[in-house]
C-alpha positions in Angstrom: 56.0 19.1 60.2 53.5 21.3 61.9 54.5 24.9 61.2 52.1 26.5 63.7 54.4 26.0 66.8 57.4 27.2 64.9 55.6 30.4 63.8 54.4 30.9 67.3 57.9 30.5 68.7 59.3 33.0 66.1 56.6 35.5 66.9 57.3 35.2 70.6 61.1 35.6 69.9 60.5 38.7 67.8 58.2 40.1 70.5 60.8 39.5 73.2 63.6 41.1 71.1 61.4 44.0 70.3 60.5 44.5 73.9 64.2 44.3 74.8 65.1 46.9 72.2 62.3 49.1 73.3 63.5 48.9 76.9 67.1 49.6 75.8 65.9 52.6 73.8 64.0 53.9 76.9 67.0 53.3 79.1 69.3 55.1 76.6 66.8 57.9 76.3 66.7 58.2 80.1 70.6 58.2 80.2 70.7 60.8 77.5 68.1 62.9 79.4 70.0 62.6 82.7 73.3 63.4 80.9 71.7 66.5 79.3 70.2 67.5 82.6 73.6 67.0 84.2 75.3 69.1 81.5 72.7 71.8 81.9 73.2 71.9 85.7 76.9 72.1 85.2 76.5 74.8 82.6 74.2 76.8 85.0 76.7 76.3 87.9 79.4 77.8 85.7 77.3 80.8 84.7 79.1 82.9 87.3 82.4 82.5 89.1 82.3 81.0 92.5 82.8 83.5 95.3 86.4 84.6 96.0 87.6 82.6 98.9 90.0 82.9 101.8 91.1 79.8 103.8 94.0 78.7 105.9 93.7 75.3 104.2 96.1 75.0 101.2 95.0 74.8 97.6 95.7 71.5 96.0 96.8 71.2 92.3 97.1 67.7 91.0 96.8 65.8 87.8 98.3 63.4 85.2 100.7 64.0 82.3 99.9 61.6 79.4 102.7 60.9 77.0 105.6 58.7 76.1 107.8 58.2 79.2 110.8 59.4 77.3 109.1 62.7 76.5 107.3 63.2 79.8 108.9 65.8 82.1 110.2 64.7 85.5 108.4 67.5 87.4 105.7 70.1 87.4 106.6 73.6 88.5 104.2 76.3 89.7 104.8 80.0 90.2 102.3 82.3 91.9 102.2 85.8 93.5 101.0 85.5 97.0 98.2 88.0 97.6 97.5 87.4 101.2 98.8 84.8 103.6 99.0 84.1 107.3 102.1 85.8 108.6 104.0 86.4 105.4 104.7 89.3 103.2 103.3 89.6 99.7 105.7 88.0 97.2 106.5 85.5 94.6 106.3 81.9 95.5 107.4 78.8 93.7 106.6 75.1 94.2 107.3 71.9 92.3 106.4 68.2 92.4 107.9 65.1 90.9 105.9 63.3 88.2 105.7 59.6 89.0 106.0 56.6 86.7 102.2 56.8 85.9 102.5 60.5 85.0 100.8 61.7 88.2 101.7 64.5 90.5 100.2 66.5 93.4 101.1 69.9 94.8 100.0 71.7 98.0 100.0 75.5 97.7 99.5 77.6 100.8 97.9 80.4 98.8 95.6 81.9 101.4 93.2 83.2 98.7 91.8 82.3 95.3 94.5 83.2 92.8 96.0 82.4 89.5 99.2 80.3 89.2 101.5 79.8 86.3 102.2 76.1 85.5 105.2 74.8 83.7 105.3 71.2 82.4 108.5 70.9 80.4 108.3 73.4 77.6 104.5 73.7 78.1 103.2 76.8 79.9 99.7 77.9 81.0 97.8 79.8 83.7 95.0 78.4 85.9 93.2 79.5 89.1 93.4 77.5 92.3 91.2 77.8 95.4 92.3 77.5 99.0 90.9 74.4 100.7 89.8 73.0 97.3 91.4 70.7 94.7 91.9 71.8 91.1 93.2 69.1 88.7 94.2 68.8 85.1 95.1 66.1 82.5 97.6 67.1 79.9 98.1 65.0 76.8 101.5 65.9 75.5 101.0 64.3 72.1 97.7 66.1 71.5 99.4 69.3 72.6 101.9 69.1 69.9 99.4 68.4 67.1 96.2 70.1 68.2 97.3 72.9 70.6 97.2 73.4 74.3 93.5 74.0 74.8 92.5 70.6 73.3 95.3 68.8 75.1 94.2 70.1 78.6 91.2 68.8 80.6 90.5 70.4 83.9 88.6 69.0 86.9 87.4 70.2 90.2 86.3 73.7 91.0 86.7 76.3 88.2 87.2 73.5 85.6 85.3 75.1 82.7 86.6 78.5 83.7 90.3 77.3 83.7 89.8 75.7 80.3 88.3 78.8 78.8 91.3 80.8 80.3 93.7 78.6 78.4 91.6 78.6 75.3 91.2 82.4 75.2 95.0 82.9 75.8 95.8 80.5 73.0 93.4 82.3 70.7 94.9 85.7 71.6 91.7 87.1 73.2 92.8 87.2 76.8 92.5 90.9 77.8 95.3 90.7 80.4 97.8 89.4 77.7 96.7 92.0 75.2 97.2 94.9 77.7 100.5 93.5 78.9 101.7 93.7 75.3 100.6 97.3 75.1 102.4 98.0 78.4 105.6 96.5 77.1 105.4 98.6 74.0 104.8 101.7 76.1 107.8 100.9 78.4 110.0 100.4 75.3 108.8 103.7 73.8 107.3 101.9 70.8 103.6 102.6 71.5 103.7 106.2 70.2 104.5 104.8 66.7 101.1 103.0 66.7 99.0 106.0 67.7 97.2 107.5 64.8 97.2 110.8 66.6 100.2 111.6 68.9 98.3 113.5 71.6 96.6 112.9 74.9 93.3 112.5 73.1 94.9 110.2 70.5 96.1 108.0 73.4 92.7 107.9 74.9 91.1 107.1 71.5 93.6 104.2 71.1 92.7 102.8 74.5 89.0 103.1 73.8 89.2 101.3 70.5 91.3 98.6 72.1 88.6 98.2 74.8 85.8 97.8 72.3 87.8 95.5 70.1 88.5 93.1 73.0 84.9 93.0 74.1 83.9 92.2 70.5 86.4 89.4 70.4 85.1 88.0 73.6 81.5 88.1 72.5 82.2 86.7 69.0 83.7 83.4 70.2 80.8 81.3 71.4 83.1 78.6 72.7 83.9 80.8 75.7 81.6 80.0 78.6 79.7 82.7 80.5 81.8 82.5 83.6 85.0 83.3 81.8 83.2 85.8 79.5 82.1 87.7 82.7 85.6 87.6 84.1 87.3 88.7 80.8 85.0 91.7 80.5 85.9 92.8 84.0 89.6 92.4 83.3 89.1 94.4 80.1 87.4 97.2 82.1 90.0 97.2 84.8 93.0 97.2 82.4 91.5 99.8 80.2 90.9 102.1 83.2 94.3 101.3 84.7 96.1 102.3 81.5 94.6 105.8 81.4 96.9 107.6 83.9 100.0 106.4 81.9 99.4 108.6 78.8 102.4 110.7 79.8 104.7 107.7 79.5 103.1 106.7 76.1 103.3 110.0 74.1 105.4 113.1 73.9 103.4 116.0 75.4 102.9 119.0 73.3 102.0 122.3 75.0 101.8 120.9 78.5 104.6 123.0 80.1 102.9 124.9 82.9 101.3 124.0 86.2 97.9 125.0 84.8 98.3 122.7 81.8 99.2 119.8 84.1 96.3 120.5 86.4 94.0 120.5 83.4 95.4 117.1 82.3 94.9 115.7 85.8 91.3 116.9 85.7 90.7 115.1 82.4 92.1 111.9 83.8 89.9 112.2 86.9 86.9 112.9 84.7 87.5 109.9 82.5 88.1 107.5 85.4 85.0 108.8 87.1 83.1 108.1 84.0 84.4 104.5 83.6 83.5 103.8 87.3 79.9 104.8 86.9 78.6 101.2 87.2 80.8 100.5 90.2 82.8 97.6 88.6 84.7 97.4 91.9 81.5 96.2 93.5 81.5 93.2 91.2 82.8 90.2 93.0 84.5 89.0 89.8 87.0 91.8 90.3 88.4 89.9 93.3 89.8 87.5 90.8 91.3 90.2 88.6 93.8 92.5 90.2 95.4 93.3 93.6 98.2 95.6 92.7 96.8 99.0 92.1 93.4 99.6 93.7 94.8 102.9 95.1 94.8 104.2 91.5 91.0 104.3 91.6 90.3 104.5 95.3 92.5 107.4 96.3 94.2 108.9 93.2 91.7 109.7 90.5 88.2 108.7 91.4 86.3 111.5 93.1 83.7 109.5 94.9 83.9 106.4 97.3 84.4 103.1 95.5 82.8 99.9 96.8 84.9 96.8 97.4 83.6 93.3 97.8 83.6 92.3 101.5 86.1 89.4 101.1 88.4 91.4 98.9 88.2 94.3 101.3 89.3 92.1 104.3 92.1 90.4 102.3 93.3 93.8 100.9 93.4 95.4 104.3 95.2 92.4 105.9 97.8 92.4 103.1 98.4 96.1 103.7 99.0 95.5 107.4 101.4 92.7 106.6 103.2 94.9 104.1 103.6 97.6 106.7 105.1 95.1 109.2 107.1 93.0 106.7 108.3 95.4 104.0 108.3 98.6 106.0 109.3 97.0 109.3 106.7 99.1 111.1 104.8 97.3 113.8 101.1 97.9 114.7 100.3 100.8 116.9 97.8 100.2 119.7 95.1 102.0 117.7 95.8 99.8 114.7 95.5 96.7 116.9 92.1 97.8 117.9 91.2 98.5 114.3 92.4 95.1 113.2 90.1 93.4 115.7 87.1 95.5 114.6 87.5 95.5 110.8 89.1 92.1 110.2 86.9 89.6 112.0 88.2 86.7 109.9 91.8 87.6 109.3 92.5 89.9 112.3 94.1 87.2 114.4 96.5 86.3 111.6 97.7 89.9 111.4 98.0 90.2 115.2 100.0 86.9 115.4 102.4 88.2 112.8 102.9 91.4 114.7 103.6 89.4 117.8 106.2 87.3 116.0 107.8 90.5 114.8 107.8 91.7 118.4 109.6 88.6 119.6 112.1 88.8 116.8 113.0 92.4 117.8 113.1 91.6 121.5 116.3 90.7 123.3 117.5 90.6 126.8 120.6 92.8 127.6 122.5 93.6 130.8 120.4 95.9 133.0 121.8 99.2 134.3 122.9 100.5 130.9 119.8 102.4 130.2 117.8 105.0 132.2 114.7 107.1 131.9 115.4 110.9 131.7 113.1 113.9 131.6 113.6 117.5 130.4 113.3 120.3 132.9 109.8 121.8 133.2 111.1 125.1 132.0 111.7 123.6 128.6 108.1 122.6 128.1 107.3 125.5 125.8 110.9 126.2 124.6 111.8 126.3 121.0 115.4 125.3 121.8 114.8 121.7 122.8 118.3 120.6 121.5 120.1 122.8 123.9 118.0 121.5 126.8 118.8 118.0 125.8 122.6 118.6 125.5 122.9 120.4 128.9 123.6 117.1 130.7 126.1 115.9 128.1 129.3 118.0 127.9 132.8 117.0 126.9 131.8 114.0 124.9 130.2 113.5 121.5 126.4 112.6 121.5 124.4 110.4 119.2 120.7 111.4 119.2 118.4 108.6 118.1 114.9 109.7 117.2 112.7 106.5 117.2 109.2 105.2 118.0 108.1 101.9 119.4 106.2 100.9 116.3 109.2 101.4 114.1 110.7 97.9 113.4 113.7 99.4 111.6 114.5 101.5 114.8 114.3 98.4 116.9 116.5 96.4 114.5 119.0 99.2 114.9 118.9 99.0 118.7 119.6 95.2 118.4 122.4 95.5 115.9 124.1 98.3 117.8 123.8 96.7 121.2 127.3 95.2 121.5 129.0 98.2 119.9 127.2 100.6 122.3 128.6 98.6 125.3 132.1 98.9 123.7 131.8 102.7 123.1 129.9 103.6 126.3 132.8 105.6 127.8 133.5 107.6 124.6 130.1 108.8 123.5 126.7 109.5 124.9 123.7 107.6 123.4 120.5 109.6 123.8 117.3 107.9 122.6 114.2 110.1 121.9 110.7 108.9 121.5 107.5 110.9 121.7 103.9 110.6 122.8 103.2 108.8 119.4 104.7 105.7 121.1 102.5 103.9 123.5 103.7 104.6 127.1 103.4 101.0 128.4 105.2 99.6 125.3 108.0 102.2 125.7 108.5 101.4 129.3 108.6 97.7 128.6 111.2 98.1 125.8 113.7 100.6 127.0 115.4 98.6 129.8 117.0 96.5 127.0 118.1 99.5 124.9 121.4 101.1 126.0 121.4 104.8 126.5 119.4 107.6 128.1 115.7 107.6 127.1 113.5 110.7 126.7 109.8 110.7 125.8 108.9 114.1 124.4 105.5 115.7 123.9 104.4 116.2 120.4 105.1 120.0 120.7 108.6 119.3 121.9 109.3 116.9 119.1 108.1 119.4 116.5 110.4 122.0 118.1 113.3 119.6 118.0 112.6 118.7 114.3 112.9 122.4 113.4 116.5 122.3 114.8 117.6 119.2 112.9 119.3 119.9 109.5 117.8 116.9 107.6 114.5 115.5 106.5 112.5 114.4 109.6 109.2 113.0 108.3 110.0 109.5 109.5 112.2 107.5 111.8 114.9 106.6 112.7 116.6 110.0 112.5 120.1 110.3 113.8 121.9 113.5 114.9 125.6 113.3 115.6 126.8 116.0 118.0 130.5 117.1 118.4 132.0 117.3 121.9 131.6 121.1 121.8 127.8 120.8 121.3 127.7 121.7 117.6 125.9 119.4 115.1 128.4 117.4 113.1 125.9 115.5 110.9 122.2 114.6 110.7 120.8 111.8 108.6 117.7 109.6 108.3 117.3 105.8 108.0 119.3 102.7 109.1 122.0 101.6 106.7 123.5 98.9 109.0 126.2 98.9 111.7 129.2 99.4 109.2 127.6 102.6 107.9 126.9 103.9 111.4 130.5 103.3 112.4 131.7 105.3 109.4 129.4 108.2 110.6 130.7 108.0 114.2 134.4 107.6 113.5 135.2 111.4 112.8 133.9 112.4 116.3 135.2 109.6 118.4 
């Protein structure tokens, strides 16, 4: 048999195989290169946190729970503290979603802003950040969680994926600054912190905080598994928490020798000096802070720091909007005309949300009553500069008790009181005079629009007349509503502040009726 053709065929076959292997190696090398480039780009993209965001679109949290169907929970629960939202007060919110047969779930969270949420899957608990208008996902392997820990069992996807994983990892490793300081705060509140202080004094407390601050930064730097985005975040958290714990030294130790006004003033000066020092690099100007804390910026902005503190633009807008909503929601105080103008100027993105909420509050407080039960009254010109405004008011009301109601148009509580008392006022109209007093602090057009629905006689005093009346009222008059109950003989029976509901008001009125 001629061997030449066989050898030629074998050589050709080897050449083809070799060429194929070479091409495969090149392709694999290219794949590896692309993968490495992709990883590098991802790593670079996670070097800093994405900008803090506001959006009316909800944040979406979805994922899959991997595990035996008998062990897999039926639902995923999420708890989060609403920092800012369109037309709602700040407050705790909760949401839950069913887990389907494949272990999948999806939650829509109307957060309004980037914020952290606490996730519960059965007995498993962890914290992650969500972004309005964006989807954050996670995959949880329950079997791996039991054997290898939570950080290895969780895989995050979407925006903030690496950051969220680092957050879970750092918490599990005990190097999350927020967790460490919360433990310190718990010890302080229970009176246990003083036992850990080497030196039980103001300086000893400061030294303890300083050593904690440096220890946490060292822990963060020492663990190279933590990515740069979370590292940056954690150090800002550490800085904020360390600074925020300074003013609480009085609750953490027993003072010695601080028993005079001069000694307390000296301590306040030391606190201010320390906080001024820790704010030298303007950490509030760092956008990362927007992720960190909302609760106590006044501690730095108004209480202890001597110079103006910068705030990131997005944070500033959301912070101001939340304060307006708190004023309207928690304090029941509507926007004044000046505030409405300020909202439009300083809140170009969020201003309409704030104004819409104020309008909804206005509608809630508005009601239509029978006309003819209210009238506009004025004081005689001779009382313009009088110090005895009370006598001038009571001149027209003799022989019956009088209930003076000091209110303002922007006071939501005052307007709730008008609404709650409406039917009872109609019932008592022949037995007691209802006299309602506002001042120039109330917008004239708003006052004129509201009073036809509010039973009683209505006076609008100058600021000087109001101040003179305040001096004659035997109770604290720094806010509204203020009530003054006058006996039929013109003497003051009782004066009190605030609205405690219709039942309490009737208890106050019954002795003079």
